[in-house]
Every structure is written in structure tokens, then in C-alpha cells.
Legacy VTK file of the C-alpha trace (Angstrom):
# vtk DataFile Version 3.0
C-alpha trace
ASCII
DATASET POLYDATA
POINTS 115 float
-222.767 -67.128 129.335
-222.286 -70.760 130.593
-224.533 -72.775 132.887
-224.331 -76.374 134.259
-227.650 -77.552 135.543
-228.147 -80.627 137.677
-231.287 -82.811 137.942
-232.449 -86.239 139.316
-232.185 -85.604 143.318
-234.570 -86.057 145.649
-235.669 -88.305 148.750
-234.643 -92.049 148.697
-234.855 -94.852 151.396
-231.428 -96.140 152.674
-230.267 -99.030 150.192
-232.080 -97.142 147.152
-230.742 -95.577 143.961
-230.416 -92.275 142.410
-228.909 -91.016 138.877
-227.917 -87.444 138.912
-227.631 -85.732 135.532
-225.654 -82.564 134.684
-226.093 -80.517 131.348
-224.126 -77.608 129.877
-226.061 -74.588 128.314
-225.210 -71.406 126.525
-222.090 -70.950 124.548
-220.668 -74.205 123.396
-217.534 -75.236 124.532
-215.143 -78.453 125.645
-214.207 -78.947 129.157
-210.832 -80.416 130.336
-212.277 -82.070 133.240
-215.673 -82.619 135.000
-216.796 -84.002 138.254
-219.174 -84.292 141.032
-218.960 -82.748 144.631
-220.968 -82.506 147.548
-221.627 -80.732 150.637
-223.339 -81.479 153.820
-224.374 -79.226 156.457
-221.421 -78.117 158.676
-218.843 -79.832 156.537
-216.561 -78.725 153.727
-217.378 -79.414 149.781
-215.687 -82.708 148.820
-214.938 -84.324 145.538
-217.208 -87.368 144.964
-216.103 -88.622 141.666
-214.286 -86.999 138.676
-212.463 -87.422 135.424
-209.965 -85.726 133.098
-210.156 -85.972 129.209
-208.035 -88.749 128.089
-207.243 -89.675 131.969
-208.358 -91.641 134.870
-211.614 -91.470 136.625
-211.125 -91.065 140.584
-213.705 -91.483 143.223
-213.859 -90.735 146.953
-213.199 -93.776 149.237
-216.612 -93.485 150.689
-218.406 -94.123 147.434
-216.215 -96.589 145.628
-218.304 -99.575 144.480
-221.625 -97.705 145.177
-221.315 -94.726 142.552
-220.325 -94.454 138.955
-219.659 -91.468 137.035
-220.159 -91.119 132.917
-220.469 -88.526 130.442
-218.951 -86.648 127.599
-216.818 -83.761 128.368
-216.942 -82.847 124.949
-220.678 -82.407 125.147
-220.543 -80.890 128.628
-222.680 -83.407 130.007
-221.986 -85.668 132.854
-224.046 -88.276 135.084
-223.638 -89.803 138.505
-225.154 -93.296 139.135
-225.627 -93.662 143.047
-226.440 -97.249 144.226
-226.790 -98.479 147.991
-227.292 -94.917 149.215
-226.773 -94.436 152.950
-228.026 -91.720 155.277
-224.238 -90.358 155.139
-224.692 -89.523 151.464
-227.058 -87.019 152.277
-225.790 -83.570 150.937
-226.132 -80.932 148.297
-224.461 -82.437 144.986
-222.821 -79.951 142.694
-221.713 -80.579 138.897
-218.224 -78.999 137.898
-216.634 -78.311 134.617
-213.113 -77.269 134.092
-211.598 -75.472 131.085
-207.970 -74.333 131.216
-207.709 -71.899 134.680
-211.633 -71.659 134.737
-214.047 -73.415 136.879
-217.853 -73.611 136.341
-220.403 -75.047 138.992
-223.925 -76.001 138.965
-226.454 -74.732 141.286
-226.559 -77.734 143.336
-229.198 -80.365 143.853
-230.501 -81.861 147.045
-230.057 -85.649 147.683
-231.764 -87.060 151.025
-231.358 -90.499 152.194
-233.719 -91.247 154.949
-236.180 -93.938 156.226
LINES 1 116
115 0 1 2 3 4 5 6 7 8 9 10 11 12 13 14 15 16 17 18 19 20 21 22 23 24 25 26 27 28 29 30 31 32 33 34 35 36 37 38 39 40 41 42 43 44 45 46 47 48 49 50 51 52 53 54 55 56 57 58 59 60 61 62 63 64 65 66 67 68 69 70 71 72 73 74 75 76 77 78 79 80 81 82 83 84 85 86 87 88 89 90 91 92 93 94 95 96 97 98 99 100 101 102 103 104 105 106 107 108 109 110 111 112 113 114
């Protein structure tokens, strides 16, 4: 019924940049909040950046000053601009949308930062 699809991942050298995109498809609806999460091998999934409709944007301390989230919750679109990438940023990145009590997740996209 509802899908979130990520794109824009890949392999990049340390210090490089990538922009991730997430687009909703299926039945039209509006989210209350959207964000990006990531999960590295052997680690728990963590919040990278997110925002609430009419509220504040928040970032993980590890990405502040390097990553920027943007988008339009009403259109179910969200982006993550990632600059000054480091090997520690290597992970599968997931797009998330929230509507009321329900959560929707994308399939995840690989970001690898390596020389």
C-alpha cells in the first residue's frame, strides 16, 4: 500500500559527498514526521537526522555540521546531503515516515566510505 524508496547511495572516498533521496509511492498521505536512520554491521540502528511537521530538526552529534536533512513531509519526500564523509559513516541508510501510531520504512541503501 505504501512504499518509501531510497536512492543515491554508493561508494565514495573519505572527504567526499553523497545525497540520498527518499520518495513515497502508493496511496497518497501525509506524514507527521520523517527522518533518516543508519545501521552499521554489528551495531543497532540509530537516528541520523529527522524532523517533525511544524517542529525542530534534529541531528546525531556525530553528523552535525556535515549532514543536512531537507524535504516536504506533505509530499512524502526527504533528502540527506552528506558532506565530509568518513569511514565511520559506512552503513545501510533507511528512510522513515511516521503517521500517527504507524511507522513506514524504506528498504535501505548502502553507503560505503573507503579509500
